[in-house]
Steps between C-alpha positions, in 0.01 A plus 500: 500500500677542832163574667347191344790286617469635857130418496568145385759455773257646757217270395727198496630587851144550625387164366803328641441646844129415479578144413736473795224644721245238397749214467433214739735286697387145416589230749465130437352291786534118481252280686474127563237435236190651342264313730699593816424765754838655435396564142172653628705735715705604197190563293320689783810714565538574130135608472534719817796683346297561181197627693722726703645642170844421630804562284611147594346187344530135596484223245403159655690195375486123567848420636474146650585388854633734759860377455479615139334822603783593737766405247321709238490810719860456611626459142293792363259287295209679668465775759261368760454146625401283798708286740400349829683619813659160572600441139676832474726391787560176313605708200746701707645186658500299175290217646216281363392611152770769495783262578636492142471877434833648391684749729417800282127431523517452874674834529209662319254355750656733761369791293137387530271725698141440622209735445263322734368150581166359401293219637417342168498137413521183699630154420199267469479127441201412294360170376187377325218456752443151357863393548476365855812697595431690823841561657859560378591148620251365247738617226725205560539319167334787314603744232483864623558839342738692717513838332645692211836404352762727653276612789541445873168327533648161415771531762257603770246233400757219516613623843144514630418154364819359651394637841180296449700185431453520121855531366561550129867398543386154621252466216195547721335714228577625149551883495418680175608855424203647316334841463159509668272485195688205339505326840122542535453371143691190603278466804197530275622206297599304813866496407588699812367435849533846647687825468636806672347825388588847619246778550214627707141384542374442246803405294400573140629184331357275774164693483475429126591138556244461778211613274517154342676283755460567876819533704627442855774700677728313738581573866861527614593327824606769754777286659636414157499863407707587804747232402512649148573851644793364705656329198423761234748784447337818624209286621395755762353714226239233406153501646176306456160646415196289584184511285177336620270310262273802518786738397580278199133469401482879483773500244407187302128430567405150406838457335656398829422193708669575836439300815777648716696830513791532257832662565708709264861607554619849424751778586545872430543564131725803432452733206860575398705727273870581450665765714568713189131573442466881553363600842231728347372213278470262789335764716236570231407138428488402869277798576258411219491137614399575861274789419304286253506172694119440484503538120801262471328242724193516276711350222432155642351316794840346582631846605255560780763442769729777375549751787734765619535348844708204372686696231821577696516183710748216453682661207845349444617745239585865583221749423566731204556861609218623276256268672637582840442874434131433437461283808661759727270765365205281588638412837516131420872466561 
């Protein structure tokens, strides 16, 4: 009987140890939306970890705008998220969309750490090609989608429009907070004259829209953009990316009717975690990301600009020690 009991205990202990050995650390990663390049990154990273047979897994989630993503990471709702370099400084300072955050949440923002930055999406202003709208100034008197509720896109858009002389506060146009797909649905029915979308080229929701109704992307006046940068908190982080009609045609084919180059605004998007994420966990996931970059980029055409060269530039959050360890081994830092 004693021998039998010892055997049972031994088997139980062996199974328990085995289960610990094969147990996975599962991290949740929140992205802007399922059609966004941030979600593609999460999916590609998750697949790379699976293919590498890592003991760490990532579960992609749809979290909302980047303000919500940062709040979710800081409060422990999820483990990994995204926040733009300028917006993280806004969070620390309690400005713009973070102005009403309580002190205890602002204190948690100080514990945020970056893993790397990615050149992902861009803010793009799109209209129907048959609308007659060719510049931002043509939005006077119009109804415009300015981004997701709770996101920074609306704040940036209103500031950019104001620099063009189209001021929402003066009633020059009617801003509407809408997610991208509903905004495009409103454009389809001609209840909305244009909208901000965020993403790469092609942007998935716009691509689907353009299969039935051709689109046009708007230019941004360079002098107006410089005025915007001077008046926007952390404006120095914002840059313009120009796309020629040929560039846009590569992405959308006959779905775009573009006579002049379009300009999209962007900044470095940081992948962030809390400082209490174990160093070895961060090291492993960062290593898998960069050593499987080509496979991750293959997740979607919008990820083609992902590159190591820009990864550690213009980060406003401190780099997590686990990530820094990997970069030092590679000689990147």
